[in-house]
ChimeraX commands (.cxc) that place a marker at each C-alpha (Angstrom):
marker #1 position -0.05,0.05,0.37 radius 0.5
marker #1 position 1.16,3.29,-0.92 radius 0.5
marker #1 position 1.34,6.51,0.88 radius 0.5
marker #1 position 0.48,9.69,-0.88 radius 0.5
marker #1 position 0.96,12.97,0.67 radius 0.5
marker #1 position -0.07,16.57,-1.19 radius 0.5
marker #1 position 1.27,19.79,-0.46 radius 0.5
marker #1 position -0.02,22.18,-1.98 radius 0.5
marker #1 position 0.35,26.46,-1.57 radius 0.5
marker #1 position 3.88,28.28,-0.98 radius 0.5
marker #1 position 4.81,25.58,2.24 radius 0.5
marker #1 position 6.43,22.59,0.79 radius 0.5
marker #1 position 7.09,20.86,4.20 radius 0.5
marker #1 position 5.79,19.08,6.96 radius 0.5
marker #1 position 5.86,20.04,10.47 radius 0.5
marker #1 position 6.68,16.83,12.54 radius 0.5
marker #1 position 5.29,17.15,16.11 radius 0.5
marker #1 position 8.24,16.46,19.53 radius 0.5
marker #1 position 6.48,13.55,19.55 radius 0.5
marker #1 position 6.91,12.03,16.15 radius 0.5
marker #1 position 10.11,13.14,15.72 radius 0.5
marker #1 position 11.64,11.31,18.96 radius 0.5
marker #1 position 9.91,8.49,17.65 radius 0.5
marker #1 position 11.24,8.19,14.18 radius 0.5
marker #1 position 14.74,8.55,16.56 radius 0.5
marker #1 position 13.83,5.87,19.01 radius 0.5
marker #1 position 13.26,3.33,16.05 radius 0.5
marker #1 position 16.15,5.38,13.68 radius 0.5
marker #1 position 18.68,4.49,15.91 radius 0.5
marker #1 position 17.22,1.35,18.12 radius 0.5
marker #1 position 19.64,-1.81,17.59 radius 0.5
marker #1 position 19.31,-3.57,14.12 radius 0.5
marker #1 position 17.38,-0.47,13.10 radius 0.5
marker #1 position 18.31,0.85,9.75 radius 0.5
marker #1 position 17.87,4.31,9.51 radius 0.5
marker #1 position 17.11,4.65,5.49 radius 0.5
marker #1 position 14.58,2.23,6.02 radius 0.5
marker #1 position 12.88,4.05,8.57 radius 0.5
marker #1 position 13.13,7.21,6.81 radius 0.5
marker #1 position 11.20,5.40,4.19 radius 0.5
marker #1 position 8.79,4.24,6.13 radius 0.5
marker #1 position 7.83,7.39,7.46 radius 0.5
marker #1 position 8.42,9.39,4.56 radius 0.5
marker #1 position 11.15,11.62,5.86 radius 0.5
marker #1 position 15.14,12.29,4.58 radius 0.5
marker #1 position 17.84,10.48,6.39 radius 0.5
marker #1 position 18.89,13.56,6.47 radius 0.5
marker #1 position 16.58,15.03,8.61 radius 0.5
marker #1 position 16.75,12.32,10.80 radius 0.5
marker #1 position 19.99,13.29,11.53 radius 0.5
marker #1 position 19.41,16.54,12.03 radius 0.5
marker #1 position 16.95,15.73,14.20 radius 0.5
marker #1 position 19.73,13.75,16.21 radius 0.5
marker #1 position 22.32,16.52,16.72 radius 0.5
marker #1 position 19.78,18.60,17.71 radius 0.5
marker #1 position 18.45,16.71,20.90 radius 0.5
marker #1 position 21.77,15.38,21.58 radius 0.5
marker #1 position 22.67,19.37,22.29 radius 0.5
marker #1 position 19.54,19.89,23.88 radius 0.5
marker #1 position 20.86,17.02,25.93 radius 0.5
marker #1 position 24.20,17.71,26.39 radius 0.5
marker #1 position 22.98,20.99,27.55 radius 0.5
marker #1 position 21.02,19.85,30.71 radius 0.5
marker #1 position 24.24,17.84,32.18 radius 0.5
marker #1 position 26.50,19.53,33.85 radius 0.5
marker #1 position 30.11,17.78,35.04 radius 0.5
marker #1 position 30.55,16.59,38.66 radius 0.5
marker #1 position 33.36,16.99,40.27 radius 0.5
marker #1 position 34.30,14.82,43.22 radius 0.5
marker #1 position 37.07,16.66,45.51 radius 0.5
marker #1 position 37.98,14.31,49.23 radius 0.5
marker #1 position 38.46,16.81,52.19 radius 0.5
marker #1 position 41.32,15.63,53.97 radius 0.5
marker #1 position 40.76,17.14,57.32 radius 0.5
marker #1 position 37.23,18.41,58.53 radius 0.5
marker #1 position 37.04,22.66,58.59 radius 0.5
marker #1 position 36.34,23.66,62.09 radius 0.5
marker #1 position 34.66,27.02,61.65 radius 0.5
marker #1 position 36.51,29.87,64.49 radius 0.5
marker #1 position 33.39,29.94,66.71 radius 0.5
marker #1 position 33.83,26.76,67.35 radius 0.5
marker #1 position 30.50,25.90,65.77 radius 0.5
marker #1 position 30.36,23.21,62.70 radius 0.5
marker #1 position 28.29,23.15,60.07 radius 0.5
marker #1 position 27.16,19.90,58.26 radius 0.5
marker #1 position 28.87,18.18,56.00 radius 0.5
marker #1 position 28.02,18.62,52.24 radius 0.5
marker #1 position 27.27,16.28,50.62 radius 0.5
marker #1 position 26.79,17.83,47.55 radius 0.5
marker #1 position 28.17,21.39,46.74 radius 0.5
marker #1 position 27.14,23.44,43.82 radius 0.5
marker #1 position 29.34,26.09,42.92 radius 0.5
marker #1 position 27.52,28.75,40.78 radius 0.5
marker #1 position 28.54,30.44,38.09 radius 0.5
marker #1 position 28.24,33.41,39.71 radius 0.5
marker #1 position 30.38,32.84,42.69 radius 0.5
marker #1 position 27.69,31.35,44.97 radius 0.5
marker #1 position 28.09,28.32,46.93 radius 0.5
marker #1 position 25.05,26.00,47.22 radius 0.5
marker #1 position 25.48,22.78,50.16 radius 0.5
marker #1 position 22.81,20.24,50.51 radius 0.5
marker #1 position 24.04,18.24,53.61 radius 0.5
marker #1 position 23.87,14.68,53.95 radius 0.5
marker #1 position 21.04,15.09,56.45 radius 0.5
marker #1 position 18.80,17.61,54.30 radius 0.5
marker #1 position 15.22,16.00,53.70 radius 0.5
marker #1 position 14.90,15.52,49.88 radius 0.5
marker #1 position 12.02,17.49,49.58 radius 0.5
marker #1 position 13.57,20.62,50.69 radius 0.5
marker #1 position 16.77,19.54,48.55 radius 0.5
marker #1 position 14.52,18.99,45.26 radius 0.5
marker #1 position 13.02,22.96,46.04 radius 0.5
marker #1 position 15.98,24.69,46.61 radius 0.5
marker #1 position 17.94,23.04,43.64 radius 0.5
marker #1 position 14.29,23.41,41.52 radius 0.5
marker #1 position 15.04,27.06,42.46 radius 0.5
marker #1 position 17.74,27.55,40.91 radius 0.5
marker #1 position 16.65,27.02,37.77 radius 0.5
marker link #1:1,2 radius 0.2
marker link #1:2,3 radius 0.2
marker link #1:3,4 radius 0.2
marker link #1:4,5 radius 0.2
marker link #1:5,6 radius 0.2
marker link #1:6,7 radius 0.2
marker link #1:7,8 radius 0.2
marker link #1:8,9 radius 0.2
marker link #1:9,10 radius 0.2
marker link #1:10,11 radius 0.2
marker link #1:11,12 radius 0.2
marker link #1:12,13 radius 0.2
marker link #1:13,14 radius 0.2
marker link #1:14,15 radius 0.2
marker link #1:15,16 radius 0.2
marker link #1:16,17 radius 0.2
marker link #1:17,18 radius 0.2
marker link #1:18,19 radius 0.2
marker link #1:19,20 radius 0.2
marker link #1:20,21 radius 0.2
marker link #1:21,22 radius 0.2
marker link #1:22,23 radius 0.2
marker link #1:23,24 radius 0.2
marker link #1:24,25 radius 0.2
marker link #1:25,26 radius 0.2
marker link #1:26,27 radius 0.2
marker link #1:27,28 radius 0.2
marker link #1:28,29 radius 0.2
marker link #1:29,30 radius 0.2
marker link #1:30,31 radius 0.2
marker link #1:31,32 radius 0.2
marker link #1:32,33 radius 0.2
marker link #1:33,34 radius 0.2
marker link #1:34,35 radius 0.2
marker link #1:35,36 radius 0.2
marker link #1:36,37 radius 0.2
marker link #1:37,38 radius 0.2
marker link #1:38,39 radius 0.2
marker link #1:39,40 radius 0.2
marker link #1:40,41 radius 0.2
marker link #1:41,42 radius 0.2
marker link #1:42,43 radius 0.2
marker link #1:43,44 radius 0.2
marker link #1:44,45 radius 0.2
marker link #1:45,46 radius 0.2
marker link #1:46,47 radius 0.2
marker link #1:47,48 radius 0.2
marker link #1:48,49 radius 0.2
marker link #1:49,50 radius 0.2
marker link #1:50,51 radius 0.2
marker link #1:51,52 radius 0.2
marker link #1:52,53 radius 0.2
marker link #1:53,54 radius 0.2
marker link #1:54,55 radius 0.2
marker link #1:55,56 radius 0.2
marker link #1:56,57 radius 0.2
marker link #1:57,58 radius 0.2
marker link #1:58,59 radius 0.2
marker link #1:59,60 radius 0.2
marker link #1:60,61 radius 0.2
marker link #1:61,62 radius 0.2
marker link #1:62,63 radius 0.2
marker link #1:63,64 radius 0.2
marker link #1:64,65 radius 0.2
marker link #1:65,66 radius 0.2
marker link #1:66,67 radius 0.2
marker link #1:67,68 radius 0.2
marker link #1:68,69 radius 0.2
marker link #1:69,70 radius 0.2
marker link #1:70,71 radius 0.2
marker link #1:71,72 radius 0.2
marker link #1:72,73 radius 0.2
marker link #1:73,74 radius 0.2
marker link #1:74,75 radius 0.2
marker link #1:75,76 radius 0.2
marker link #1:76,77 radius 0.2
marker link #1:77,78 radius 0.2
marker link #1:78,79 radius 0.2
marker link #1:79,80 radius 0.2
marker link #1:80,81 radius 0.2
marker link #1:81,82 radius 0.2
marker link #1:82,83 radius 0.2
marker link #1:83,84 radius 0.2
marker link #1:84,85 radius 0.2
marker link #1:85,86 radius 0.2
marker link #1:86,87 radius 0.2
marker link #1:87,88 radius 0.2
marker link #1:88,89 radius 0.2
marker link #1:89,90 radius 0.2
marker link #1:90,91 radius 0.2
marker link #1:91,92 radius 0.2
marker link #1:92,93 radius 0.2
marker link #1:93,94 radius 0.2
marker link #1:94,95 radius 0.2
marker link #1:95,96 radius 0.2
marker link #1:96,97 radius 0.2
marker link #1:97,98 radius 0.2
marker link #1:98,99 radius 0.2
marker link #1:99,100 radius 0.2
marker link #1:100,101 radius 0.2
marker link #1:101,102 radius 0.2
marker link #1:102,103 radius 0.2
marker link #1:103,104 radius 0.2
marker link #1:104,105 radius 0.2
marker link #1:105,106 radius 0.2
marker link #1:106,107 radius 0.2
marker link #1:107,108 radius 0.2
marker link #1:108,109 radius 0.2
marker link #1:109,110 radius 0.2
marker link #1:110,111 radius 0.2
marker link #1:111,112 radius 0.2
marker link #1:112,113 radius 0.2
marker link #1:113,114 radius 0.2
marker link #1:114,115 radius 0.2
marker link #1:115,116 radius 0.2
marker link #1:116,117 radius 0.2
marker link #1:117,118 radius 0.2
view
């Protein structure tokens, strides 16, 4: 059975929703898949599938930040003699500030603090 898409007017391209693009990308790059066969099945060019993949990879890379784990040899003590709870996570922000989350912090509070940074 053959599918025909009629394009008329000034627009000569098809609009793909994000869900459709994701479905095509998952299918095209699943183990054992052949990109050209998936492209024919969805009537889209192979090049466009690779463009979508590059764009998705850029968005995914922007969502992740590198983590740096530093070992502290000696616990630090404040001059007043009061010690802060040891931080399990220390986020260094671009403006030089730090967000320190201790291991005893309730998960809901840690999640709220991280969401506030967005």
